[in-house]
C-alpha positions as CSV (number, residue, x, y, z in Angstrom):
1,M,-64.5,2.1,10.3
2,R,-62.5,0.8,7.3
3,I,-64.9,2.4,4.9
4,A,-64.6,5.8,6.6
5,L,-60.8,5.6,6.6
6,S,-60.7,4.5,3.0
7,A,-63.0,7.4,2.0
8,L,-60.8,9.9,3.8
9,L,-57.7,8.5,2.1
10,F,-59.4,8.6,-1.3
11,C,-60.6,12.2,-0.8
12,N,-57.1,13.2,0.3
13,L,-55.5,11.6,-2.8
14,I,-57.9,13.3,-5.1
15,S,-57.5,16.8,-3.5
16,N,-53.7,16.5,-3.3
17,G,-53.0,14.3,-6.3
18,E,-51.0,15.5,-9.3
19,I,-53.5,14.7,-11.9
20,N,-57.1,16.1,-11.9
21,L,-59.7,14.5,-14.1
22,E,-60.2,17.9,-15.7
23,E,-56.6,17.9,-16.9
24,I,-56.9,14.7,-18.9
25,P,-57.7,15.7,-22.5
26,R,-60.8,14.2,-24.1
27,L,-62.1,14.0,-27.6
28,D,-65.5,15.7,-27.6
29,T,-68.4,14.9,-29.9
30,S,-68.1,18.2,-31.8
31,T,-64.5,17.4,-32.8
32,A,-65.4,13.7,-33.5
33,L,-68.0,15.0,-36.0
34,K,-65.5,17.2,-37.7
35,I,-63.2,14.2,-38.0
36,L,-66.0,12.1,-39.4
37,G,-66.9,14.9,-41.9
38,A,-63.3,15.1,-43.2
39,C,-63.1,11.3,-43.6
40,H,-66.4,11.3,-45.4
41,Q,-65.2,14.1,-47.8
42,E,-62.1,12.1,-48.6
43,S,-64.1,8.9,-49.2
44,L,-66.2,10.9,-51.7
45,S,-63.1,12.2,-53.5
46,Q,-61.7,8.7,-53.5
47,K,-65.0,7.4,-54.9
48,V,-65.3,4.6,-52.4
49,N,-68.0,3.5,-50.0
50,V,-66.6,3.0,-46.5
51,A,-67.7,2.7,-42.9
52,I,-66.1,5.3,-40.6
53,I,-66.0,5.1,-36.8
54,V,-64.6,7.7,-34.4
55,V,-64.2,6.4,-30.8
56,G,-63.4,8.5,-27.7
57,I,-61.3,8.1,-24.6
58,D,-63.2,5.0,-23.4
59,G,-63.3,3.2,-26.8
60,R,-67.0,4.0,-27.3
61,I,-68.3,5.4,-30.5
62,L,-68.6,9.2,-30.7
63,A,-69.4,9.5,-34.4
64,S,-70.0,7.1,-37.3
65,S,-71.3,6.6,-40.8
66,K,-71.8,3.8,-43.3
67,S,-72.7,3.8,-46.9
68,E,-76.2,2.3,-47.4
69,K,-74.7,0.1,-50.1
70,M,-72.3,-1.7,-47.7
71,D,-72.4,-4.9,-45.9
72,P,-73.1,-4.3,-42.2
73,G,-70.1,-6.4,-41.3
74,L,-67.8,-3.7,-42.6
75,Y,-69.2,-1.2,-40.1
76,D,-68.3,-3.7,-37.3
77,F,-64.8,-4.1,-38.9
78,A,-64.3,-0.4,-38.8
79,K,-65.4,-0.3,-35.2
80,F,-62.9,-3.1,-34.4
81,K,-60.1,-1.2,-36.1
82,A,-60.9,2.0,-34.2
83,Q,-61.1,0.2,-30.8
84,T,-58.0,-1.8,-31.4
85,S,-56.1,1.3,-32.4
86,Y,-57.3,3.1,-29.3
87,F,-56.6,0.3,-26.8
88,K,-53.2,-0.6,-28.3
89,G,-52.2,3.1,-28.9
90,V,-50.8,2.4,-32.4
91,S,-52.1,2.0,-35.9
92,T,-53.6,-1.4,-36.7
93,E,-51.0,-1.9,-39.4
94,E,-48.3,-1.6,-36.8
95,L,-49.7,-4.8,-35.1
96,P,-48.5,-7.5,-37.4
97,A,-50.6,-10.6,-37.8
98,R,-49.1,-13.6,-35.9
99,N,-51.0,-16.2,-37.8
100,G,-48.8,-16.1,-41.0
101,Q,-51.5,-14.2,-42.9
102,N,-52.2,-10.6,-43.7
103,L,-55.0,-10.3,-41.1
104,E,-55.6,-11.6,-37.6
105,I,-58.8,-11.1,-35.5
106,M,-58.6,-12.1,-31.9
107,D,-61.4,-12.2,-29.3
108,I,-60.4,-10.7,-26.0
109,G,-63.5,-10.7,-23.8
110,S,-66.1,-8.5,-25.6
111,L,-63.3,-6.8,-27.7
112,K,-62.2,-8.0,-31.1
113,V,-58.6,-7.0,-31.8
114,I,-57.6,-6.5,-35.4
115,R,-54.0,-7.0,-36.3
116,G,-52.1,-6.5,-39.6
117,V,-54.5,-4.4,-41.6
118,Q,-54.6,-0.6,-42.3
119,G,-57.4,1.7,-41.4
120,G,-57.2,2.1,-37.6
121,I,-55.4,5.3,-36.4
122,P,-55.0,6.5,-32.8
123,I,-55.6,10.2,-32.0
124,Y,-53.2,11.8,-29.6
125,Y,-53.4,15.1,-27.9
126,Q,-50.7,16.4,-25.4
127,D,-49.1,13.0,-25.3
128,H,-52.4,11.4,-24.3
129,I,-54.5,9.1,-26.4
130,V,-57.9,10.6,-26.7
131,G,-59.6,8.4,-29.3
132,A,-59.1,6.6,-32.6
133,I,-60.5,6.3,-36.1
134,G,-61.4,3.2,-37.9
135,V,-62.2,3.0,-41.7
136,S,-63.2,-0.1,-43.6
137,G,-64.6,-0.9,-47.0
138,A,-62.0,0.2,-49.5
139,Q,-58.5,-1.1,-50.3
140,P,-56.4,-1.1,-47.1
141,E,-54.2,1.8,-48.3
142,T,-57.3,3.8,-49.1
143,D,-58.8,3.1,-45.7
144,R,-55.6,4.4,-44.1
145,I,-55.6,7.6,-46.3
146,I,-59.2,8.3,-45.4
147,A,-58.5,7.9,-41.7
148,L,-55.5,10.1,-41.8
149,K,-57.4,12.8,-43.7
150,G,-59.9,12.9,-40.8
151,I,-57.3,14.4,-38.4
152,E,-55.1,16.3,-40.9
153,N,-56.8,19.7,-40.4
154,I,-57.7,19.3,-36.7
155,K,-55.2,21.7,-35.2
156,E,-55.7,20.7,-31.6
157,L,-55.4,17.0,-32.3
158,Q,-52.6,15.3,-34.3
159,P,-51.8,11.6,-34.9
160,S,-48.9,10.0,-33.0
161,K,-45.7,9.9,-35.0
């Protein structure tokens, strides 16, 4: 009886609710690949080898690349930057390290949170966070420039101010 009542209530909330799932903006793979391509072009013009990760609305990887000359750990670091930026909703550089150093890495369950380093940028659309970019492998300022270049020409998606 409770299950039937709960199901009716749930169906009523969905049909009469203010937010439909279709209204929530999402970053699709096609756009993620455009972002990845723009980041990659900027890394070539900067003459640096970097790992680039683009995550979507659930923090999972939609597009990624890594130079074959790089340590695999830098790919993971870029992923941690992207996921931290997505889940926190701000650039990783805006999360100051609390350990008295320039960098702090915390384990929160299966998520590694990166604080105090540049290269993780959230992607917002219509005031909703839809994904994030993480770049790692170059100097921190260059990682940030490459990440920002990825969303510079995407008209429908712009970074949070």
